[in-house]
C-alpha positions as CSV (number, residue, x, y, z in Angstrom):
1,M,-148.1,82.0,226.3
2,K,-144.4,81.2,225.0
3,T,-143.7,81.6,229.1
4,L,-146.4,78.9,229.7
5,I,-144.7,76.4,227.2
6,I,-140.9,77.3,228.3
7,I,-142.0,76.5,231.9
8,S,-144.0,73.2,231.0
9,C,-140.8,71.8,229.1
10,I,-138.7,72.5,232.1
11,L,-140.9,70.7,234.3
12,F,-141.5,67.9,232.0
13,G,-137.8,67.5,231.7
14,I,-137.5,67.5,235.6
15,F,-140.1,65.1,236.0
16,Q,-139.4,62.4,233.6
17,T,-137.9,59.3,234.8
18,V,-135.0,57.6,232.9
19,P,-134.9,53.6,233.3
20,V,-132.2,52.3,235.1
21,K,-130.3,49.4,233.4
22,M,-130.0,46.3,235.4
23,K,-127.1,44.0,235.0
24,V,-128.0,40.4,235.3
25,K,-125.2,38.2,235.6
26,P,-125.8,35.0,233.1
27,E,-125.6,31.5,234.8
28,V,-122.5,29.6,234.1
29,T,-124.1,26.6,232.3
30,Q,-126.0,29.5,229.7
31,I,-122.6,30.8,229.1
32,Q,-121.3,27.0,228.3
33,Q,-124.4,26.3,226.1
34,A,-123.8,29.7,224.0
35,N,-120.3,29.0,223.4
36,H,-121.2,25.1,222.3
37,V,-124.2,25.8,220.0
38,P,-123.0,24.2,216.8
39,R,-122.9,26.6,214.2
40,L,-122.9,25.4,210.0
41,Q,-123.8,28.4,207.5
42,I,-122.8,29.2,204.1
43,Y,-122.3,33.0,203.8
44,F,-121.4,33.3,200.0
45,P,-123.4,33.0,197.7
46,K,-126.6,33.9,199.4
47,N,-129.8,31.9,199.2
48,G,-131.9,33.2,196.3
49,Q,-129.0,34.9,194.2
50,K,-128.8,35.0,190.7
51,V,-125.6,33.2,189.5
52,R,-123.8,33.0,186.0
53,G,-119.9,31.9,185.9
54,R,-117.3,30.5,188.2
55,Y,-117.6,31.0,192.1
56,S,-116.0,30.3,195.4
57,I,-118.6,28.8,198.1
58,Y,-117.8,29.6,201.4
59,G,-118.9,29.5,205.1
60,Y,-118.2,28.9,208.5
61,T,-118.6,25.7,210.8
62,E,-116.7,24.6,214.2
63,P,-112.9,24.8,214.0
64,N,-111.4,22.1,212.2
65,A,-114.5,20.2,211.1
66,K,-114.9,17.7,208.5
67,L,-117.5,18.6,206.3
68,K,-119.2,17.7,203.0
69,I,-120.2,20.2,200.1
70,Q,-122.8,18.6,197.9
71,I,-124.1,20.6,194.6
72,T,-127.2,19.5,192.8
73,S,-128.8,21.2,189.8
74,A,-131.8,20.8,187.5
75,Y,-132.1,22.6,184.1
76,Y,-134.6,23.4,181.2
77,E,-133.9,22.4,177.7
78,K,-133.7,25.2,175.2
79,L,-136.1,25.1,172.4
80,V,-135.2,26.6,169.2
81,N,-138.1,27.3,166.5
82,P,-136.3,28.2,163.1
83,Q,-139.2,29.2,161.3
84,K,-139.9,32.1,164.2
85,E,-136.4,32.5,164.9
86,T,-137.1,32.1,168.6
87,I,-135.5,30.2,171.7
88,S,-138.1,29.2,174.3
89,K,-138.2,26.9,177.4
90,G,-138.1,23.6,176.5
91,K,-138.5,20.0,178.5
92,G,-137.5,20.1,182.1
93,P,-136.6,20.3,184.9
94,I,-133.7,17.9,184.1
95,N,-131.1,16.7,186.6
96,R,-127.5,17.8,185.3
97,I,-124.8,18.1,188.1
98,N,-124.8,15.6,191.2
99,R,-121.3,16.3,193.0
100,T,-120.2,15.9,196.8
101,Y,-116.9,17.8,197.9
102,P,-115.2,17.0,200.9
103,L,-113.6,19.9,202.9
104,T,-111.7,20.6,206.0
105,A,-112.8,24.0,207.8
106,N,-109.4,25.5,209.2
107,S,-108.7,26.8,212.7
108,I,-111.2,29.5,213.1
109,G,-114.2,27.3,211.3
110,Y,-113.7,28.9,207.8
111,W,-114.1,26.8,204.7
112,E,-114.1,27.4,201.1
113,L,-114.8,25.6,198.0
114,K,-113.0,27.3,194.8
115,D,-113.6,27.8,191.4
116,I,-117.2,25.8,191.1
117,D,-119.0,26.9,187.5
118,L,-122.6,28.0,188.2
119,T,-123.6,28.5,184.5
120,N,-126.7,27.4,183.0
121,R,-126.5,24.5,180.5
122,N,-129.5,25.4,177.9
123,W,-132.2,27.7,179.3
124,E,-132.8,28.1,183.0
125,E,-130.8,26.2,185.9
126,Y,-131.5,25.9,189.7
127,F,-128.3,25.0,191.8
128,T,-129.0,23.7,195.2
129,I,-125.9,24.0,197.4
130,K,-125.8,22.0,200.7
131,A,-123.0,21.9,203.9
132,L,-123.5,18.7,205.9
133,V,-121.3,18.3,209.1
134,D,-122.5,15.4,211.8
135,G,-125.9,15.4,210.4
136,R,-126.6,19.0,210.4
137,T,-127.2,20.5,206.9
138,A,-127.2,24.4,205.7
139,T,-128.6,24.6,202.1
140,I,-129.2,27.2,199.8
141,K,-130.5,27.7,196.3
142,V,-129.4,29.9,193.7
143,Y,-130.2,30.3,189.8
144,D,-129.1,31.1,186.6
145,D,-131.8,32.2,184.1
146,T,-129.9,34.1,181.6
147,H,-131.3,32.8,178.1
148,P,-129.5,32.4,175.1
149,V,-129.8,35.2,172.4
150,I,-130.4,34.4,168.5
151,I,-127.3,36.3,166.4
152,D,-128.2,36.8,162.6
């Protein structure tokens, strides 16, 4: 029985065919289109990330491109109930931040907006960060849902 299994493995190995990789040369127009695809991306912070504190926002676009970074936010007020000694979510969302920062990408397309405070005002805050270049937009949304604590 063992001999039959060994012979069948050898025969399977001999008759097994390996696909040959074919090299296909792309056309010149495909290469030119791939090199000129406009790119715009925010690398940090990541979309949907929880934030709290000061951050640098950075990403990539075309080299030496002039871009704008828009940061907007909406928050919920905190509601304090002194009788129960509780803090909860109050009215909202209330618009808070609406700022635009002009930037210029460096020679490889890297851009960075430093020291931006992404901390909630009262209860929960949601931040929308947009990068705009020549009518193209990259958008991410981050949040800070850290709740205040009552200290006796």
